[in-house]
Structure formats: structure tokens, C-alpha cells
C-alpha positions in Angstrom: -44.7 39.8 21.6 -43.9 38.7 25.2 -43.5 41.5 27.6 -43.1 40.0 31.1 -40.1 37.9 32.0 -42.4 34.9 32.6 -43.9 35.2 29.1 -40.5 35.7 27.5 -39.3 32.5 29.2 -42.4 30.6 28.2 -42.0 31.7 24.5 -38.4 30.5 24.5 -39.4 27.2 26.1 -42.2 26.5 23.7 -39.8 27.2 20.7 -37.3 24.7 22.1 -40.0 22.1 22.6 -41.4 22.7 19.1 -38.0 22.2 17.5 -37.5 19.0 19.5 -41.0 17.7 18.5 -40.3 18.4 14.8 -37.1 16.5 15.0 -38.7 13.5 16.7 -41.6 13.4 14.2 -39.1 13.5 11.4 -37.3 10.5 13.0 -40.5 8.5 13.1 -41.4 9.3 9.5 -37.9 8.3 8.4 -38.0 5.0 10.2 -41.4 4.2 8.7 -40.2 5.1 5.2 -37.2 2.7 5.7 -39.6 -0.1 6.4 -41.8 0.7 3.4 -38.7 0.8 1.1 -37.6 -2.6 2.3 -41.1 -4.0 1.8 -41.4 -2.5 -1.7 -38.0 -3.9 -2.6 -39.2 -7.4 -1.4 -36.4 -7.8 1.1 -38.2 -9.4 4.1 -35.0 -9.6 6.2 -34.3 -5.8 5.8 -37.9 -5.0 6.5 -37.9 -7.0 9.7 -34.8 -5.5 11.0 -36.0 -2.0 10.1 -39.3 -2.8 11.9 -37.3 -3.8 15.1 -35.5 -0.5 15.0 -38.6 1.5 14.4 -40.8 0.1 17.1 -38.9 1.5 20.1 -38.7 4.9 18.4 -42.5 4.9 17.9 -43.1 3.7 21.4 -40.8 6.4 22.8 -42.6 9.1 21.0 -45.9 7.8 22.4 -44.5 7.9 25.9 -43.4 11.5 25.4 -46.8 12.5 24.2 -45.8 13.3 20.6 -48.0 10.5 19.2 -51.3 9.3 20.5 -51.2 5.6 21.6 -53.8 4.6 19.1 -51.8 6.2 16.3 -48.6 4.4 17.2 -50.5 1.1 17.5 -52.1 1.6 14.1 -48.7 2.4 12.5 -47.1 -0.7 14.1 -50.0 -3.0 13.2 -50.1 -1.9 9.6 -46.3 -2.1 9.1 -46.2 -5.5 10.7 -49.1 -6.7 8.5 -47.3 -5.5 5.4 -44.1 -7.4 6.4 -46.1 -10.6 7.2 -47.9 -10.4 3.8 -44.5 -10.6 2.0 -44.4 -14.4 2.4 
């Protein structure tokens, strides 16, 4: 366990950051699942609106360093392709 004041503070900070990252990852996954549910139900309007909500969330997590930029691009591209294929 942490002994010095500096290491105690760092341990506390890393736990706070871990909790925040877990919450943000959960938010991304939920937004992606909302798009996939709308696509599976065949509702293009709902899928498009869910996609418009999810893109800024995904981009924000990329800017914060939680997702790699290629990962976020891949998610957005595949989701958009699934929405366009609904026609």
C-alpha cells in the first residue's frame, strides 16, 4: 500500500480517474447499443437520431484519451454503414 503522502495522493487520483473512465466507457457502449437496437427494429429515423447523439459522445471520449482515434472512427463508420444499409 502507499506509504508516502505523494503515493497516497496518486493512488486516490488514479482511483477517481478509473471510476470516471469506467462510467464514460459505459456511456459509449450504451449509446452504441441504442443505435443497434434501432437498426435491428428497422426504424431508420430512430437509428439516425441515436447516431447523431452518439457521435459527439464517441468523439469526446477520443479527445479525452479513453478511446483511440482509429477505434472511434471504426465504430462510427460501421454504425453509419449499418444505418445506410437499412434502405
